[in-house]
C-alpha positions in Angstrom: -14.5 30.5 13.8 -12.1 29.9 16.5 -8.4 30.3 15.9 -9.4 29.0 12.4 -7.7 32.1 10.6 -4.5 30.5 11.7 -4.4 27.9 8.6 -2.7 29.4 5.7 -4.9 29.4 2.7 -4.0 28.0 -0.8 -0.4 28.9 -2.2 -0.3 31.5 -5.0 3.2 30.3 -5.9 2.6 27.2 -7.4 0.8 28.3 -10.2 3.1 30.9 -10.6 6.0 28.5 -10.2 4.5 26.6 -13.2 4.4 29.7 -15.7 0.9 29.3 -16.3 -1.8 32.2 -16.2 -5.1 31.1 -15.2 -6.6 34.1 -17.7 -9.9 35.9 -16.4 -12.4 38.4 -18.3 -11.7 41.7 -16.0 -14.0 44.6 -15.7 -11.3 46.7 -14.3 -10.8 48.4 -17.1 -13.4 51.0 -18.8 -12.0 51.4 -22.4 -13.9 49.8 -25.0 -12.3 47.0 -27.1 -13.4 45.2 -30.8 -14.3 41.7 -30.1 -14.9 39.5 -32.5 -18.0 37.7 -30.7 -19.6 36.0 -27.5 -18.8 32.1 -26.9 -20.8 32.2 -23.5 -23.4 34.3 -21.5 -22.6 33.7 -17.5 -25.5 35.7 -15.6 -25.0 39.0 -16.5 -21.8 38.7 -18.2 -20.1 37.4 -21.6 -17.3 35.6 -22.3 -16.0 36.5 -25.2 -13.5 34.6 -28.5 -11.1 36.9 -27.6 -10.8 35.8 -24.2 -10.8 32.4 -24.5 -8.4 32.3 -27.4 -5.3 33.9 -24.8 -6.7 31.1 -22.0 -6.1 28.3 -24.7 -3.0 29.9 -25.5 -1.3 29.8 -22.2 -2.8 26.4 -21.6 -1.2 25.0 -24.5 1.9 26.8 -23.7 1.7 24.9 -20.2 1.1 21.6 -21.6 4.2 21.8 -24.0 6.3 22.5 -20.8 4.9 19.4 -19.3 5.4 17.5 -22.7 2.0 16.6 -21.9 0.0 15.6 -25.5 -3.3 17.9 -25.4 -6.8 17.1 -26.2 -8.5 17.2 -29.2 -9.3 21.1 -29.6 -12.8 21.1 -29.5 -12.7 19.1 -26.4 -9.6 21.5 -24.9 -11.4 24.5 -26.1 -14.9 23.2 -23.8 -13.1 22.0 -20.9 -11.2 25.8 -20.6 -14.6 27.7 -21.4 -16.1 25.4 -18.8 -13.2 26.5 -16.1 -13.4 30.3 -17.0 -17.3 29.9 -16.2 -16.6 28.3 -13.2 -14.5 31.3 -11.8 -16.3 33.8 -13.5 -20.0 32.6 -11.0 -17.2 32.8 -8.0 -15.7 36.0 -8.5 -19.4 37.1 -9.8 -20.7 36.1 -6.0 -17.5 38.0 -4.4 -18.4 41.1 -6.2 -22.1 41.2 -5.2 -20.8 40.2 -1.4 -18.6 43.4 -1.4 -15.3 41.2 -1.5 -12.4 43.3 -2.6 -8.7 43.4 -2.3 -7.0 46.8 -1.9 -4.0 48.0 -4.3 -1.8 48.1 -1.2 -2.4 44.4 -0.3 -1.9 43.5 -3.9 1.3 45.4 -4.3 2.4 43.6 -1.5 1.6 40.0 -2.6 3.6 41.1 -6.3 6.9 42.4 -4.1 6.2 38.8 -2.5 6.2 36.3 -5.7 9.1 38.6 -6.7 10.8 37.4 -3.7 9.9 33.7 -4.2 11.7 34.4 -7.4 14.8 35.7 -6.2 13.9 38.8 -8.1 12.9 42.8 -7.0 9.3 43.7 -8.6 11.2 45.4 -11.7 13.2 42.2 -12.5 9.8 40.6 -12.6 8.3 42.6 -14.1 11.1 42.6 -17.1 11.0 38.6 -17.1 7.3 38.6 -17.5 7.3 40.9 -20.4 10.1 38.7 -21.8 7.9 36.2 -21.7 5.0 37.9 -23.3 3.2 38.3 -20.4 1.8 42.0 -19.7 2.5 42.9 -15.9 -0.9 44.7 -15.8 -2.6 42.0 -16.9 -0.5 39.5 -14.5 -1.5 41.9 -11.5 -5.0 41.6 -12.5 -5.4 38.0 -12.7 -3.1 37.8 -9.5 -6.0 39.9 -7.7 -9.0 37.7 -9.1 -6.8 34.8 -7.5 -6.9 36.3 -4.1 -10.4 37.2 -4.4 -10.7 33.2 -5.6 -8.8 32.3 -2.1 -11.1 34.5 0.5 -14.2 33.2 -1.1 -13.6 29.5 -0.3 -12.7 30.7 3.1 -15.3 32.9 3.4 -18.0 30.6 2.3 -16.5 27.4 2.9 -13.2 26.7 4.2 -14.5 28.9 8.1 -17.3 26.8 8.0 -16.1 23.5 8.4 -15.2 22.4 12.0 -13.0 19.3 13.4 -13.9 18.0 17.1 -11.4 17.0 19.4 -12.9 13.5 18.9 -12.0 13.4 15.5 -8.7 14.1 16.1 -8.9 11.7 18.8 -10.2 8.8 16.3 -7.6 10.0 13.7 -4.9 9.5 16.1 -5.8 6.3 17.4 -6.4 4.9 13.8 -2.6 6.1 13.1 -1.3 3.9 15.9 -3.4 0.4 14.9 -2.5 0.9 11.2 1.1 1.9 10.4 -0.5 2.3 7.3 -2.1 5.7 8.1 1.2 6.5 9.2 1.9 7.4 5.3 1.8 10.7 3.2 0.5 10.3 -0.2 1.6 12.2 -2.9 -1.1 11.9 -5.9 -2.7 12.4 -9.0 -6.6 12.8 -9.2 -9.5 12.7 -12.3 -12.6 14.0 -11.3 -15.5 14.1 -13.1 -18.8 15.7 -12.0 -22.0 14.8 -11.3 -24.7 18.0 -11.0 -26.6 18.3 -7.8 -29.5 17.8 -10.3 -28.3 15.3 -12.5 -31.1 12.6 -13.6 -30.2 8.7 -13.5 -29.3 9.0 -17.3 -26.9 12.2 -17.1 -25.1 10.1 -14.2 -25.1 7.1 -16.1 -23.6 9.5 -18.8 -20.8 10.8 -16.2 -20.1 7.3 -15.5 -19.5 6.0 -18.8 -17.1 9.7 -19.2 -15.0 8.0 -16.3 -14.9 4.8 -17.6 -13.5 6.2 -21.2 -11.0 7.4 -18.9 -10.0 4.5 -16.9 -10.0 2.6 -20.2 -7.3 5.1 -21.7 -5.3 4.5 -18.8 -5.5 1.1 -18.6 -4.3 1.5 -22.4 -0.7 3.3 -21.5 -1.9 7.0 -21.8 -0.3 9.0 -19.7 -2.1 10.2 -16.6 -1.6 13.9 -17.2 -2.9 13.6 -21.0 -6.1 11.8 -19.8 -6.6 13.9 -16.7 -6.3 17.6 -19.4 -9.0 15.8 -21.4 -11.0 14.5 -19.1 -11.0 15.5 -15.6 -13.6 18.7 -14.4 -11.0 19.5 -11.5 -9.3 22.3 -11.7 -6.4 20.9 -11.1 -6.8 19.0 -15.2 -4.2 21.0 -17.3 -1.8 20.6 -14.7 -1.8 16.9 -14.8 -4.1 16.8 -11.4 -1.1 16.7 -9.3 -1.5 17.5 -5.6 0.7 17.9 -3.0 1.6 15.4 -0.1 -1.4 14.7 2.3 -1.8 12.1 5.1 -3.8 9.4 4.9 -6.7 11.3 7.3 -6.6 14.0 4.7 -8.2 11.6 2.2 -11.4 10.0 2.6 -11.8 6.2 4.3 -12.3 4.6 1.1 -9.1 6.3 -0.5 -7.2 5.4 1.9 -7.8 1.7 2.1 -7.6 2.0 -1.4 -4.0 3.6 -1.8 -2.7 1.9 1.7 -1.6 -1.3 -0.3 -0.5 0.6 -3.6 2.5 0.6 -5.1 3.8 4.5 -6.5 2.5 4.1 -10.3 -0.6 2.3 -9.2 -4.0 3.1 -10.4 -7.1 3.0 -8.6 -10.4 1.5 -10.2 -13.5 4.4 -10.4 -15.0 5.3 -7.0 -18.0 7.3 -6.9 -19.1 10.0 -4.3 -22.0 12.7 -4.1 -20.0 14.7 -6.3 -18.7 12.6 -8.9 -16.5 9.8 -10.2 -12.5 9.9 -9.2 -9.6 8.2 -10.4 -6.5 8.5 -8.0 -2.8 7.2 -9.3 -0.3 7.1 -6.3 2.9 8.9 -7.5 5.0 8.1 -4.4 4.3 7.9 -0.3 6.4 8.6 2.6 6.4 7.6 6.1 7.0 11.3 8.3 9.5 11.7 10.7 9.3 11.6 14.7 11.8 13.1 15.3 11.6 16.1 18.5 10.4 19.5 17.3 11.5 22.4 19.6 10.0 25.6 18.1 10.0 29.3 19.0 6.5 30.0 19.9 4.9 33.1 20.6 2.1 34.1 22.8 -0.5 36.2 20.8 -4.2 38.0 21.4 -5.8 39.8 18.4 -8.7 42.0 17.3 -10.1 40.6 14.4 -13.1 42.8 12.4 -14.1 40.6 9.0 -14.6 42.0 5.8 -18.4 40.4 5.0 -21.6 41.8 2.7 -22.3 44.2 6.1 -18.8 45.5 6.4 -16.6 46.8 3.7 -13.3 46.8 3.2 -13.1 50.5 4.1 -15.0 49.7 7.2 -13.6 47.3 8.6 -10.1 49.1 8.4 -11.7 52.1 9.8 -13.1 50.0 12.7 -9.7 48.7 13.6 -8.0 52.3 13.2 -10.2 53.8 15.8 -9.9 50.8 17.9 -5.9 51.0 17.9 -6.2 55.1 18.7 -8.4 54.0 21.8 -5.4 51.3 23.1 -2.9 53.9 22.5 -4.9 56.2 25.1 -5.0 53.6 27.5 -7.8 51.6 26.7 -7.4 47.5 27.8 -6.9 45.3 24.7 -8.8 42.2 26.4 -11.7 44.2 26.7 -12.0 45.7 23.5 -11.6 42.4 21.9 -14.3 41.1 24.1 -16.3 43.8 23.0 -15.4 44.2 18.8 -13.1 40.9 17.7 -15.3 39.1 15.4 -14.4 35.6 16.4 -14.7 32.8 19.1 -11.4 34.1 20.7 -13.2 37.2 22.0 -14.7 35.4 24.5 -11.0 34.9 26.2 -10.0 38.7 25.3 -9.0 37.6 22.1 -6.0 35.7 23.2 -4.9 32.8 20.7 -2.7 31.0 22.9 1.0 29.9 22.0 1.4 30.0 18.1 4.3 28.5 16.1 6.0 29.4 13.1 3.9 28.6 9.8 0.5 28.4 12.0 -0.5 31.7 10.4 -1.1 33.5 7.9 2.0 35.0 6.2 0.6 38.4 6.5 -0.2 38.0 9.9 3.0 36.1 11.3 5.2 38.6 9.4 3.4 41.8 11.5 3.0 39.6 14.9 7.4 38.7 14.3 8.0 42.3 14.0 6.7 43.0 17.7 8.3 43.6 21.0 6.7 41.7 23.9 3.5 43.9 25.0 4.0 45.9 21.7 0.3 46.6 19.9 0.8 46.3 15.9 -0.5 48.8 13.1 -3.8 47.6 11.5 -3.1 44.3 9.6 -4.8 42.7 6.8 -5.1 39.1 6.3 -7.7 37.1 4.2 -9.9 37.2 6.8 -10.4 41.0 7.6 -7.9 43.1 9.5 -6.2 42.5 12.7 -4.6 44.3 15.7 -1.7 41.6 17.2 -0.5 42.2 20.4 2.2 39.8 21.5 2.5 38.9 25.3 5.3 36.9 25.9 7.7 33.9 23.3 9.1 30.6 24.0 11.1 27.9 23.1 8.9 24.6 23.6 9.1 20.7 22.1 5.8 20.7 20.3 6.2 16.9 18.9 2.4 15.9 20.6 1.0 19.4 19.8 2.5 19.5 16.3 0.5 15.9 16.1 -2.6 16.8 17.0 -2.2 20.3 15.4 -1.1 18.3 12.0 -4.0 15.9 12.1 -6.5 18.8 12.9 -5.5 20.5 9.9 -5.3 17.3 7.7 -8.9 16.5 8.7 -10.0 19.9 7.8 -8.2 20.1 4.6 -10.2 17.1 3.4 -13.4 17.9 5.0 -13.2 21.5 3.6 -11.9 20.0 -0.2 -15.5 17.6 -0.3 -17.4 20.8 0.9 -15.5 23.6 -1.6 -16.5 20.8 -4.5 -20.2 20.3 -3.4 -20.6 24.6 -2.9 -19.0 24.8 -6.5 -21.1 22.5 -8.0 -24.3 24.1 -6.2 -23.4 27.7 -7.4 -22.5 26.6 -11.2 -26.0 25.1 -11.4 -27.6 27.9 -9.8 -25.9 30.5 -13.0 -27.3 31.4 -16.2 -25.0 30.1 -18.4 -25.7 30.0 -22.3 -22.9 28.4 -24.6 -22.4 30.3 -28.0 -19.0 28.7 -28.9 -20.3 26.3 -31.9 -22.5 29.4 -33.0 -19.2 31.8 -32.8 -17.5 28.9 -34.4 -19.8 29.0 -37.4 -19.8 32.4 -37.7 -15.9 32.9 -37.3 -16.2 30.0 -40.4 -18.2 32.2 -42.4 -16.3 35.0 -42.1 
């Protein structure tokens, strides 16, 4: 694992800032509900008409906010149902493997969300209610979002490695080509291909991508086409991605975007996972100024949550280790024996870290410590930690930051590609039975 836990997981605030609620069906309540009918069966669970209608309503409100013309109702309904199915199979896997979020951690996340919106938790709750959003429902949705982030980290991101050679090659490429110094703000459309797709099925998906490109060439708004044709999770928000350095894109994408002006659209780009269309929204060149930051020399002991170790067991083990440290135990020796990442061989030493290098939970706890002080047990998306600050300093990290940025860019690109492949395989292995048309017929008869 190395020090991969230092990389931040996807930010939930992007979802919250747009006001879009990605609703899931929850099994958190034991109450019995009267439902119209079942629109899909996913393994041993069902998706109801009521649930689908709730997500459709939220999505239509979001598209209206963005000024995007929604796809035809039948197409939008099928797109939304497929997204619920994909999220459902992930949540089922998380549940089967014991991946959970404690109420304490969930409450901390909700308070942080409220603070990001410059509100107290009470004020934030009231704002949600005024928008017609149940706080309990919102709370359950955030719990699921955290679980999905952790599942991606565990199943995909934590298994992606970046060698020093890859970093060297990236930096060398930047020096050779000034175009590769640029960062891109792009929107994308992805038409996926099933892992076991036949040639005729692959051709049908290619034709779907061709149809999307034809609409774009005829002047249809990119966000509207993305909402109707893209299979990517961000389709309903126009397929818009954050700023990305060239190295975070595939070589083919970078080659296409380098000569392109903002507003340009690429041809269809095939990949093992499907067919892509990109729009260059904007571009910028990064600044090369000297960067001086306050760094912390830190070490930790990590006990990961896994199929064999529940959250409660991980916390108990960390608490026992904290007690041993309080009674004179050696942090270095305990880390070598019990910490569950590759830094354990060096006594849990993570070296000098800069602001933003660690996930918020870790950084907040680290910043509150005095030198040589050991934290209480701290939970992050990667498990439970004990943290000790060894020293602090101010440092010019220009070159170090350059390598770190390159490493993170390469890792993000590789993780994105691996995640799409993993998600497609997970979806292909699931038993899915569509009953949407059956339900519509029954609803019409009623």
